[in-house]
Structure formats: C-alpha cells, structure tokens
C-alpha positions as CSV (number, residue, x, y, z in Angstrom):
1,M,-46.4,15.9,-19.8
2,L,-44.6,17.1,-16.7
3,F,-40.8,16.7,-16.2
4,N,-39.8,15.0,-12.9
5,L,-38.5,17.8,-10.7
6,Q,-37.8,15.3,-7.8
7,I,-39.3,17.3,-5.0
8,D,-38.7,14.5,-2.5
9,T,-35.0,14.4,-3.4
10,I,-34.7,18.2,-3.0
11,E,-36.4,18.2,0.4
12,S,-34.4,15.2,1.7
13,W,-31.2,17.0,0.5
14,I,-32.1,20.2,2.3
15,R,-33.0,18.4,5.5
16,G,-30.0,16.1,5.4
17,R,-27.6,19.0,5.0
18,G,-29.4,21.2,7.4
19,F,-29.8,24.2,5.0
20,S,-31.9,27.0,6.3
21,S,-32.0,28.7,2.9
22,V,-31.8,27.6,-0.7
23,A,-31.7,29.4,-4.1
24,L,-33.5,28.0,-7.2
25,Q,-32.0,28.4,-10.6
26,L,-34.4,27.4,-13.5
27,P,-34.2,27.6,-17.3
28,E,-36.9,29.7,-19.0
29,G,-39.2,26.7,-19.7
30,L,-39.4,25.8,-16.0
31,K,-39.6,29.3,-14.5
32,L,-43.4,29.0,-14.6
33,R,-43.1,26.5,-11.7
34,A,-40.8,28.6,-9.6
35,T,-43.4,30.0,-7.2
36,E,-45.0,26.5,-6.9
37,L,-41.6,25.0,-6.0
38,S,-40.9,27.8,-3.6
39,D,-44.2,27.2,-1.7
40,I,-43.7,23.5,-1.5
41,I,-40.1,23.6,-0.3
42,F,-40.7,26.3,2.3
43,K,-43.8,24.5,3.6
44,D,-42.1,21.1,3.9
45,T,-38.6,22.1,5.0
46,G,-38.9,25.5,6.5
47,A,-36.0,26.6,4.4
48,K,-36.1,30.1,3.0
49,V,-36.3,30.0,-0.8
50,V,-34.8,32.6,-3.2
51,I,-35.7,32.4,-6.9
52,L,-32.9,33.5,-9.2
53,G,-34.2,35.5,-12.1
54,Y,-31.1,35.5,-14.2
55,P,-31.2,33.8,-17.7
56,C,-30.2,30.2,-17.6
57,Y,-29.4,28.3,-20.8
58,G,-27.4,25.4,-19.4
59,A,-25.1,24.2,-16.6
60,C,-22.5,26.6,-18.1
61,D,-24.7,29.3,-16.7
62,L,-24.4,27.9,-13.1
63,Y,-24.9,30.9,-10.8
64,T,-21.8,30.6,-8.7
65,N,-22.5,33.6,-6.6
66,Y,-25.6,32.0,-5.0
67,K,-24.0,32.2,-1.5
68,S,-24.7,35.9,-1.4
69,Y,-28.4,35.0,-1.1
70,A,-28.6,31.4,0.2
71,E,-26.7,28.5,1.7
72,A,-27.3,26.1,-1.2
73,L,-28.4,26.1,-4.8
74,V,-30.8,23.8,-6.7
75,H,-30.1,24.0,-10.5
76,F,-32.9,22.6,-12.6
77,G,-33.0,21.2,-16.2
78,H,-29.3,20.4,-16.8
79,S,-26.7,17.8,-15.8
80,P,-23.4,18.7,-14.2
81,I,-20.5,19.5,-16.6
82,P,-17.7,17.2,-15.3
83,N,-14.8,19.4,-16.2
84,M,-16.2,22.4,-14.3
85,P,-15.5,22.9,-10.6
86,Q,-17.9,20.9,-8.5
87,D,-19.7,22.3,-5.4
88,D,-21.2,20.0,-2.8
89,N,-23.8,22.7,-2.0
90,V,-25.2,22.6,-5.5
91,L,-27.9,20.0,-6.4
92,Y,-28.6,19.3,-10.1
93,I,-32.2,18.3,-10.9
94,E,-32.1,17.1,-14.5
95,A,-35.9,17.1,-15.1
96,R,-36.0,13.7,-16.7
97,A,-39.1,12.8,-18.7
98,D,-40.8,9.5,-18.4
99,V,-42.3,8.6,-21.8
100,D,-42.7,5.5,-23.8
101,I,-40.7,5.5,-27.0
102,E,-41.4,1.9,-28.0
103,E,-44.4,2.5,-30.2
104,P,-42.9,5.4,-32.4
105,L,-39.6,3.6,-32.7
106,K,-41.1,0.4,-33.9
107,A,-43.4,2.3,-36.3
108,Y,-40.3,4.0,-37.8
109,A,-37.8,1.1,-37.6
110,D,-38.1,0.1,-41.2
111,Q,-36.9,3.5,-42.4
112,L,-33.8,3.4,-40.2
113,P,-30.3,2.6,-41.5
114,Q,-28.5,-0.6,-40.5
115,T,-26.1,1.3,-38.2
116,L,-26.9,4.4,-36.3
117,G,-25.6,6.4,-33.4
118,L,-28.0,7.3,-30.6
119,L,-28.1,10.8,-29.0
120,A,-30.3,12.7,-26.6
121,S,-30.7,15.8,-24.5
122,V,-30.4,15.2,-20.8
123,Q,-34.2,14.9,-20.3
124,Y,-34.2,11.8,-22.4
125,V,-30.7,10.4,-22.2
126,H,-32.0,7.7,-19.8
127,L,-34.1,6.3,-22.7
128,L,-31.1,5.5,-24.9
129,P,-30.5,2.0,-23.6
130,K,-34.1,1.1,-24.2
131,A,-33.9,2.7,-27.7
132,K,-30.8,0.6,-28.4
133,E,-32.7,-2.5,-27.3
134,I,-35.7,-1.8,-29.5
135,I,-33.6,-0.9,-32.6
136,E,-31.3,-3.9,-32.3
137,A,-34.3,-6.2,-32.0
138,T,-34.9,-5.4,-35.7
139,G,-31.5,-6.6,-36.7
140,R,-29.9,-3.2,-36.8
141,K,-26.9,-1.9,-34.8
142,A,-27.2,1.0,-32.5
143,V,-24.2,2.7,-30.9
144,I,-24.1,5.1,-27.9
145,G,-20.9,7.2,-28.0
146,K,-19.0,8.5,-25.0
147,G,-18.4,12.2,-25.1
148,D,-15.5,14.2,-23.8
149,D,-14.9,15.5,-20.3
150,R,-17.7,18.1,-20.7
151,I,-20.3,15.4,-21.2
152,C,-22.0,13.7,-18.2
153,Y,-23.7,10.8,-19.9
154,P,-23.0,8.6,-22.9
155,G,-25.0,9.8,-25.9
156,Q,-25.7,13.2,-24.4
157,V,-25.5,16.3,-26.6
158,L,-25.1,19.9,-25.3
159,G,-25.8,22.9,-27.4
160,C,-22.1,23.6,-27.5
161,N,-20.8,20.0,-27.6
162,C,-21.5,17.0,-29.8
163,S,-18.5,14.9,-28.9
164,A,-20.7,11.9,-28.2
165,A,-21.7,12.0,-31.8
166,I,-18.2,12.6,-33.1
167,A,-16.9,9.6,-31.0
168,V,-18.8,7.1,-33.2
169,Q,-19.0,8.9,-36.5
170,D,-16.9,6.3,-38.2
171,E,-19.1,3.4,-37.0
172,V,-22.5,4.7,-38.1
173,E,-24.5,5.7,-41.2
174,S,-26.6,8.3,-39.4
175,Y,-27.9,9.3,-36.0
176,L,-31.1,9.2,-34.1
177,F,-31.6,12.0,-31.6
178,L,-34.2,11.8,-28.8
179,G,-35.4,15.2,-27.7
180,E,-37.6,18.3,-28.3
181,G,-36.8,21.5,-30.1
182,D,-33.9,22.3,-32.4
183,F,-31.2,23.6,-30.1
184,H,-29.5,20.3,-29.2
185,P,-29.9,18.4,-32.4
186,L,-28.5,21.4,-34.4
187,A,-25.3,21.0,-32.4
188,A,-25.0,17.5,-33.6
189,T,-25.7,18.4,-37.2
190,F,-23.2,21.2,-37.1
191,G,-20.5,18.8,-35.7
192,V,-20.9,15.8,-37.9
193,E,-21.5,15.4,-41.6
194,K,-24.0,12.6,-41.4
195,K,-27.8,12.8,-41.2
196,V,-29.4,13.4,-37.9
197,I,-33.0,12.0,-37.5
198,I,-34.9,13.6,-34.6
199,L,-37.6,11.6,-32.7
200,N,-39.7,13.7,-30.3
201,P,-40.4,11.2,-27.5
202,V,-43.5,13.1,-26.4
203,T,-45.3,13.4,-29.7
204,G,-43.7,10.5,-31.6
205,E,-42.9,13.0,-34.4
206,I,-39.9,12.1,-36.7
207,R,-38.3,15.0,-38.4
208,S,-35.0,16.6,-39.6
209,V,-33.3,19.9,-39.1
210,D,-31.3,19.8,-42.3
211,D,-33.0,22.8,-43.9
212,K,-32.5,24.9,-40.8
213,R,-28.9,23.8,-40.5
214,D,-28.2,24.7,-44.1
215,R,-29.8,28.1,-43.7
216,I,-27.7,28.9,-40.6
217,L,-24.5,27.7,-42.4
218,R,-25.2,30.0,-45.3
219,K,-25.6,32.9,-42.9
220,R,-22.3,31.9,-41.3
221,F,-20.4,32.1,-44.6
222,A,-22.1,35.4,-45.2
223,A,-20.8,36.7,-41.8
224,I,-17.3,35.4,-42.7
225,C,-17.4,37.3,-46.0
226,S,-18.6,40.5,-44.3
227,A,-15.8,40.4,-41.8
228,E,-13.0,40.2,-44.4
229,K,-12.7,44.0,-44.6
230,A,-13.0,44.5,-40.8
231,Q,-10.1,46.2,-39.1
232,K,-11.3,46.7,-35.5
233,Y,-12.3,43.5,-33.7
234,L,-13.9,43.0,-30.3
235,V,-12.9,39.7,-28.7
236,I,-15.6,38.7,-26.2
237,L,-14.6,36.7,-23.1
238,C,-17.5,35.4,-21.0
239,G,-17.2,35.6,-17.2
240,K,-19.6,32.6,-16.7
241,V,-17.8,29.6,-15.2
242,G,-18.8,27.2,-17.9
243,Q,-18.1,29.5,-20.9
244,C,-14.9,31.3,-19.9
245,R,-12.3,30.3,-22.4
246,R,-9.4,32.6,-21.6
247,D,-6.7,30.6,-23.4
248,A,-8.9,30.6,-26.6
249,A,-9.4,34.4,-26.3
250,D,-5.7,34.9,-25.8
251,R,-4.9,32.8,-28.9
252,I,-7.3,34.5,-31.3
253,E,-6.4,37.9,-30.0
254,E,-2.7,37.2,-30.8
255,Q,-3.7,35.9,-34.3
256,L,-5.7,39.0,-35.0
257,R,-2.9,41.3,-33.9
258,A,-0.4,39.3,-36.0
259,A,-2.6,40.0,-39.0
260,G,-2.4,43.8,-38.3
261,K,-5.9,44.1,-36.8
262,D,-6.9,46.4,-34.0
263,V,-8.1,44.2,-31.1
264,Y,-10.1,45.1,-28.0
265,R,-11.2,42.6,-25.3
266,L,-14.5,42.7,-23.6
267,V,-15.4,40.7,-20.5
268,T,-19.1,40.2,-19.9
269,D,-21.5,37.6,-18.5
270,E,-24.3,38.4,-21.0
271,V,-23.7,38.8,-24.8
272,S,-26.5,40.7,-26.4
273,P,-26.9,43.3,-29.1
274,A,-27.6,46.0,-26.5
275,A,-24.5,45.1,-24.5
276,L,-22.3,45.4,-27.6
277,L,-23.9,48.5,-29.0
278,P,-21.5,51.1,-27.4
279,Y,-18.3,49.6,-28.8
280,R,-17.0,51.1,-32.0
281,V,-15.6,48.1,-33.9
282,D,-16.1,46.4,-37.2
283,A,-16.6,42.8,-36.1
284,Y,-16.9,40.6,-33.0
285,V,-15.2,37.3,-32.2
286,N,-17.2,35.4,-29.6
287,T,-15.3,33.0,-27.3
288,A,-18.4,32.3,-25.1
289,C,-21.1,29.9,-26.2
290,P,-20.7,29.3,-29.9
291,R,-24.5,29.3,-30.4
292,I,-24.6,33.1,-29.8
293,A,-23.0,33.5,-33.2
294,M,-24.6,30.4,-34.9
295,D,-28.2,31.1,-33.9
296,D,-28.4,34.9,-33.3
297,S,-26.0,36.6,-35.7
298,V,-28.7,38.5,-37.5
299,R,-29.4,40.4,-34.3
300,Y,-26.0,42.1,-34.3
301,D,-24.9,45.3,-36.1
302,H,-21.6,43.8,-37.1
303,P,-20.4,40.3,-38.1
304,M,-20.4,38.0,-35.1
305,L,-17.8,35.2,-35.6
306,T,-16.8,32.0,-33.8
307,I,-13.1,31.3,-33.3
308,P,-12.8,28.9,-36.4
309,E,-14.7,31.5,-38.5
310,A,-12.2,34.2,-37.5
311,E,-9.4,31.9,-38.5
312,I,-11.0,31.6,-41.9
313,V,-11.1,35.4,-42.2
314,L,-7.4,35.5,-41.3
315,G,-6.5,32.7,-43.8
316,L,-5.4,30.3,-41.0
317,R,-7.9,27.7,-42.2
318,T,-9.8,27.2,-45.5
319,W,-13.5,27.3,-46.2
320,E,-13.3,23.5,-46.6
321,Q,-11.9,23.3,-43.1
322,Y,-15.0,25.0,-41.5
323,V,-15.8,23.4,-38.2
324,F,-18.4,23.9,-35.4
325,D,-16.8,25.8,-32.5
326,S,-17.3,23.3,-29.7
327,I,-16.6,24.0,-26.0
C-alpha cells in the first residue's frame, strides 16, 4: 500500500506560488521516495529540489531554516501543529492512506465495548467518521474527542500528546486506535488508564500494547529510583520550534536548585547518547519530546527523566501521581 503523497497538489502549489526552488522534508519511512519525488517535481515544474537529510520525527521537527536552501518547504507525513507559528511557504502533505476498514471492524464488532473513543494517527484520521458509523450501526456508541491546541484533527494522537483521548475518558469504557506501529498508540496508553485496542487498517490485525506499556513504565520507575541519589542534573532544552519548552525548563531548574541540586542547562536540537556523553552529571531532565525518555532511556549512561518524573524524585508529586509528560 502506498500513501497518497499528493504530487498534483505539490506541483500546483509550486506553480501557483511561482517558487523556483523547494526543499523536501520527509520522515524516515518516506525517505526512500525522496529521489523519485525530486525527479518528478523538477521535471514537471522546473523548480530546483533540495532533499533535507535531517531526522524528522514529527511536525515538531519542522525545518525552519529551509530558506537557506530553497524558497519553500514541503513537509511530508505529518499535519500542522496549530499552536506553532504558521508559514505560508510551508506545505504539509499528510500522506493519508486509503484503505477499507469496514470488513475488519465488522468482524471484530462483537468484542468491542458498548462505548469507546476513536483515535488515529494522521494517516488514518480521515477514517474515524466511517469507523464511528460502522460501530454505531451495531448499537454501540463511538466518540471522537477534540484535542487541545496542539492537535489538528478530532481523534488525532501525536507521540507527545493524547489530549483527544483524555477529552472523552469519562464517556468511554475503552479506546479503538487506527494506525500502524506502537509509537502513537503508546502515547494514548500512557495518558489514559483505560484499555486501548489497536486496529491496523492495512492488515486488519487487532492487538494491544499493554505489555509493552507496562515494561516501559517499570523502566520509568527504575529510572526515578536511580535518580534519587543524583546531585548534578543536566536540564535539556530543545531548540526545535515544536519542542522548545523554555518555561518548563525554567520551572524544573528552579525546583532542582531549591532542592540543593547542581543544575546545568544544555540547549541542543538533537538529544542522543553521543551528544550527552561529554557532560559530567548524574542525571538528565529532558524538556524536549517526552518519548526520548520513555522509549530510549536504556541507551543513556545516566537516568533520563521527564519533568513529572523529576518532580517525583524531588518529592513534589507522589508515585501515585505519575503522569505522562505531554507537550
């Protein structure tokens, strides 16, 4: 199955705006098509095409310095983040997937609860109204929640934000997530305490990430315990436009200092074990994407904490008050 990369839309936009050059920003899964896209766009529009090779995990990674290389930017695979600054010279191509979910949904309908919330990654968010129709035809109630100002579409889940799920958690028994992989549904399972059922719209597979969620949470509590003796903390502030939380970094830095800790602030665009290796500290507090700590903590030499986890270490919240650090 190929995702719709809207070549005609891109070319019409380039011609209509009179761009002579354009940069392409693609997530890892679409970079295989970068040269193909470059060939087509150049042939059809005459616009010079620059492929950006930087890592791209979401719209929070939007490459804002694109004008150093091209007049415009086409960002693939993600939707705009409404509370970020918007740029008329950036075109988002969400790479929607056109698949039929009716058969797998009907086959599984008898096992669904009477009320459930519907969620999806952006590639499948357009299928949620159809899913609601199919489910409610069985006599059940399906609810599509509206997320906060970081969420572009009702029911959409980002890796760092499950506010669309939280918005309806008092109305539903569990959730049905449409999408592939674990990254997005894990965000929902971290953020709500109710079961999340995952339907892969391509394969029709129904599954759960409960076991993986529980393993990650056990590692998170181990990281919190490991950080309890830490004296020197590195507070990480991300320079990316969609992950820069300066106020949050200021707040946790003040809390650490008030607790008598030595605090150092690092500003970086890329958080990785190699990037942090030179700094002689005992623990890290990550204010960038929370999934860096949640998913990759075992890769780091010292405990990597989210902001709420650091607050547990400092006694500012209890273990029972553990929450997912949402942006």
